[in-house]
N, C-alpha and C positions, 0 to 999 in steps of 0.2 A: 127671753134671751134665745131660747131654743128656736122660737119662730123667726127671730131675726137672723140667726145663723142659717136656718133653712132657706130663708128668702135670699140671703147673700149668695149662698151656694147655687141657688136656682138661677140668679142673675149672671153669675160667673160662667155657669155651664152653658146658658143660652147664648152668652156673648161669644164663647169659644166656638160653639157650634155654628153661629152666624158667620164668624170670621173664616172658619174652615170651609163652610159652604160657599161663601163669597170667593175664597181663593180658588176652589175647584171650579166655580163658574167662570172666573176670569181666565183660567187655564184650560178651558175646554177646547179641544181641537175640532175643526170642522168635521172631520171623520176620525174617530179614535183608532186608526190603524197605524202601526209602527212604520210601515212602508211609505207612508205619505207625510212628508215634512210639513209641519205647521208651526211657524214661529210667531204667530200673531197673539198668542195668549188669550185668545177668545175675544179680542178687541178689534174694531175697525181701524183702518189706517195702515201705515207702512210698518214693516218689520224686516229686519235683516239678520241673517245667520251665516256665519263664516267659519270654516274649519278645514281639517284635512282628513283624508282617508287613505289607507294603505290596502292594496289588494294583491292577492296571489291568484293568478288566473291564467287561462289558456292564452297563448301568444296571438292566436287568431282562430276563427271558427273551424273546428276540425283538427286543430293542432294537438300534437302530443308533447309540445314544449310548453313549460310554465315559467312564469316569472313574476317578480314583484313590481308594482307600479304605485307611485304616490300621486293622488289627484286632489284638487281642491274639492271641498264639499260645502253645502249650504245653498242659500238662495236669497234673493230680494223679493219680498212678497207685499201685496197690497190687498187687504180684506175689506169687503163691504157686505155685511150680513152673511149670507150663506154662499158667497163667492170669493174666491181667492185668485188673483192674477199673479203670475210669478215669472221670474227670470232666473234660471238655474244653469249656469255654465253656458252650454251651446243650445239651450232650449228656452223657448218662450211659451207660456201656456196659461190656461184657465181651468179651474175646477169649481164645480157647483153642486151643492147638496139640495135635493128636492124631496119633499115629503118625508124627510128623515131616513129614508131607506134607499134613495136613488142617488148615486154619485156619477156626474158626468164630467169628462175631461177632454180637452182639446190642446194638443201640444205640437208646436213646430220646432223641429230640431235639426242639427247638422250632422251628417254622417261622413266621417273622414275616410272611409273606405279602407280596404286592405292594401298593404304595400309588400313588395317582394322582401324588403329588409325585415318584416315582422318575424320571418323564420331565420333564426341565427344559424341554423344548420344548412340553409340553402334549399329547403324543400320547395320554395316558391319561385326559384330562379326560372326565368323564362316565361312566367305566367303574366308578367306586367303588373302595374299598380292598378288597383280597382278605382272606379269612379267615385269621386266625392259628390255629395248632393244634399238636398233638403228633404226631410221626411215629415209627413203629417201623421199624427197619431190620434185616433178617435177612440175613446173608451167609455164604457158604461158598466157600473157595478150596481148590483141589486142585493141589498141585505135582507135577511129573513125577518129581522126585527130592528128596532131603533138603536140597540146597543152594539150592533155590528159584530155579533158573535160568529155568525156564518154568512157567507155571501157567494154570489155568482159573478163572473167577470167576463166581459167580452171586449176585445180590442182589434182594431184594424190599423195596420201600418202601411202607408203607401208612399212611394217615392220613385225617382228615376231608375232605381235598381230593380223595382218590382213591388209586389204586394205580399203582405203577411197577415194571417188571421190567427188570433189567440183566444181560446175559450177555456175557462177554468173555474175552480171553486176553491174557497179558502176558509180558514177559521182563525179567530183571535183568542189569545190567552191573556189573562189579567183583567182587572176590573176598573182601572183608572181611565178617565176620559181625556187625558192630556196627550195621548199618543204613546205613552209608556207601555211596555209589555212586549209581546212577541206574537207573531203570526206565521201560519204555514199555508201554502197554497200549492195546488197541482194544476198544470195547464197542458192542454193539447195545442200544438202549433201546426199550422198549415201554410204552405207558400205556393205561389203561381210558378210557372216554368221559367219566367224571366228572372225572378229572384233566385230560384234554385240554381240556374245555370251561371248567374253572376257570381255566386258564392262557391259553388262546388262543381260547375261544369268546366270543360277544357275543350276549346274549339281547335280547328286544324292548325291555325297559326301557333297557338300556345303549345299545342302538342309537338310541333316541329321544333320550337324553341327550347322546350323543357325536357323532351324525351318521354313525357307521360302520355298515356293512351287518351285518345279523344274520348270525351264523356259528355253525354247529354241527358239531363234529367227532366222529368215531367212534373206537372203540378200535382199537389196533394199533400198527404201527411208528411210532416217534417220531423217532429220530435215530441217527446213527453218531457215536461220540465217540472222540477221541484224547486221551491223557493221558500227560504226561511228568513225572516226579518226580526231584529231585536232593536229596541230603543229604550233608553233609560233617561228620563228627564230629571236630572239631579236637582236642579233648582231653576230659578227664573232665567239664568243665563247659560247654563251648561247642559248639553246632551251628549250621550255617548251612543253609538249605534254599531250594529254588526249585521252581516247577511252572509248566507250561503246559498249558492245557486248551482244546480245540476240540470243539464239538458242531455237526454239520451236520444241519439239520432235513429232515424228509420233505417231499414235495410237498404233502401235505394241510395241514401246519402252515404252509408258506410262503404258502398262499392266505388265511390269516387276516390281517385288517388290523392286528392286534396285532404280528404278526411282520414288522417293517419291515426286518429283516435275515434272511438265509437261514441264519444260524449264530449261535452264542454263543461267546464266547472270553474267556479269562482268563490273565493272566500275573502271577505273584507271586513275591516274594523276602522273606527274613526271617531272624531269628536267634533262638536259644533258649539261655537260661542254665539249666543243671541244678544244683540245690542239693544 
């Protein structure tokens, strides 16, 4: 009887372990980072996640005005092995995992540009509305090991407004591989003179219309950024997420009349339902 009981307990334990391992395997994210949405549950094919997020953020880059904004969240994704193609709002992209420690990503997105009305206090009056356009983002991340505990990151953003380079490092907290947990990253941001002057420069025409001093910026160091992400995969269908972003500007940007604050900040929370 004792041997039979031991055998039954062993079978039950093995069965539970197998089911748990299978569930974890089915829910393994392409890369277990909370900042990267993955609704595929580790399976090839289509997946859809839809939700809402609310953000408290700077009204525009360099603004000292803050406000709340509600935005849709989620994406439509198609996975094939270690590749995910996605459509998320105004962005289309691909990300792929290679050799377990390299992540590459290509994204084409739409940039709405700054508008005079972004400042409720009229600080942008006379500067005109910024150009809209398409941006191309190329990104590569290199982890120190396959569990993505620590990684290095490099990104290039290019478009009609100019070019941006981002270089950083980050770490992940938590042991689950479904994208749950949190992560923290530090980045250094550089821009060319075209982008610097599109966002913080003031030409002669704008100066005459706004009363602000003419300002011309050169290429180089832009800012230091801190980024925290949190994601909790509650079950097969529900996720909650949060993020905090801080960008401290360089001394050159601070001297621009457009930069009424020495930093840009954002806090956001939201939820996503996976179909």
